[in-house]
Kinemage of the C-alpha trace (Angstrom):
@kinemage 1
@onewidth
@group {chain A} dominant
@subgroup {mainchain}
@vectorlist {calphas} color= white
{ca met a 1} P -0.169 -0.130 -0.036
{ca asn a 2} L 1.389 3.302 -1.297
{ca ile a 3} L 0.562 6.711 0.646
{ca ile a 4} L -2.400 8.152 -1.571
{ca asp a 5} L -3.859 4.649 -0.777
{ca gly a 6} L -3.685 5.009 2.826
{ca leu a 7} L -4.646 8.334 3.021
{ca gln a 8} L -7.475 7.511 1.220
{ca asn a 9} L -8.850 4.798 3.044
{ca leu a 10} L -8.269 6.959 6.085
{ca ile a 11} L -9.944 10.038 4.981
{ca lys a 12} L -12.713 8.165 3.820
{ca asn a 13} L -13.720 6.828 6.971
{ca phe a 14} L -14.636 10.737 8.123
{ca ile a 15} L -16.361 12.115 5.097
{ca glu a 16} L -19.461 11.798 4.140
{ca asn a 17} L -19.116 12.368 0.096
{ca glu a 18} L -16.560 9.390 -0.489
{ca glu a 19} L -16.748 9.845 -4.376
{ca ser a 20} L -15.684 13.461 -4.119
{ca leu a 21} L -12.467 12.369 -2.916
{ca ser a 22} L -9.002 12.435 -5.036
{ca ile a 23} L -5.517 12.597 -3.629
{ca asp a 24} L -2.559 13.675 -6.022
{ca leu a 25} L 1.068 13.496 -5.130
{ca lys a 26} L 3.346 15.528 -6.983
{ca lys a 27} L 6.864 17.507 -6.526
{ca asn a 28} L 7.103 21.222 -7.133
{ca glu a 29} L 9.804 23.164 -8.739
{ca tyr a 30} L 11.865 23.059 -5.458
{ca asp a 31} L 11.447 19.003 -4.974
{ca val a 32} L 8.898 19.367 -2.309
{ca pro a 33} L 6.654 17.020 -2.185
{ca val a 34} L 2.822 18.313 -2.862
{ca val a 35} L -0.328 16.302 -1.475
{ca thr a 36} L -3.659 17.463 -2.846
{ca ile a 37} L -6.527 16.415 -1.288
{ca arg a 38} L -9.846 17.197 -3.362
{ca val a 39} L -12.871 16.867 -1.114
{ca ser a 40} L -16.438 18.272 -1.620
{ca his a 41} L -16.825 21.458 -0.050
{ca ser a 42} L -19.004 19.705 3.010
{ca asp a 43} L -16.281 17.927 3.689
{ca met a 44} L -13.184 20.304 3.877
{ca arg a 45} L -13.886 21.025 7.606
{ca lys a 46} L -13.584 17.325 8.435
{ca val a 47} L -10.363 16.701 6.760
{ca ile a 48} L -8.836 20.118 8.284
{ca gly a 49} L -10.891 19.680 11.510
{ca ile a 50} L -10.780 21.639 14.615
{ca gln a 51} L -7.894 24.110 14.581
{ca gly a 52} L -6.167 22.097 11.863
{ca lys a 53} L -5.213 19.077 14.181
{ca ile a 54} L -6.261 16.356 11.505
{ca tyr a 55} L -4.682 18.574 8.580
{ca arg a 56} L -1.442 18.663 10.783
{ca ala a 57} L -2.067 14.842 11.706
{ca ile a 58} L -2.111 14.154 8.030
{ca lys a 59} L 0.985 16.006 7.207
{ca thr a 60} L 3.250 14.087 9.795
{ca leu a 61} L 1.828 10.517 8.337
{ca val a 62} L 2.765 11.702 5.068
{ca arg a 63} L 6.470 13.223 6.389
{ca phe a 64} L 6.770 10.063 7.880
{ca ser a 65} L 5.630 7.948 5.119
{ca leu a 66} L 8.178 9.675 2.817
{ca arg a 67} L 10.737 9.334 4.928
{ca asn a 68} L 11.030 13.523 4.831
{ca asp a 69} L 11.422 14.363 8.425
{ca leu a 70} L 13.976 17.344 7.536
{ca ala a 71} L 12.302 18.549 4.589
{ca asp a 72} L 8.324 20.143 4.795
{ca val a 73} L 5.616 18.860 2.800
{ca ile a 74} L 3.091 21.072 1.601
{ca ile a 75} L -0.906 19.842 2.043
{ca asp a 76} L -3.503 21.388 0.087
{ca val a 77} L -7.070 20.701 0.849
{ca val a 78} L -9.010 21.483 -2.089
{ca gly a 79} L -12.878 21.742 -2.083
{ca gln a 80} L -14.713 20.914 -5.280
């Protein structure tokens, strides 16, 4: 299982509109991993969490799974 599959399984557990979920992993021009999580507008709050706690937990999981402790990881949550 790769990080995209793991994130999809995790996020599907707490959103209502599972069909709208899509996750992409790319690197930007500075070679920093960028994870884009697309969910419905109504589910954005659930993915970000209260005071960004779920967002920060997702970022920690991605950094750990990519073995990228020293560099940053960008997580974009986009409503569609």
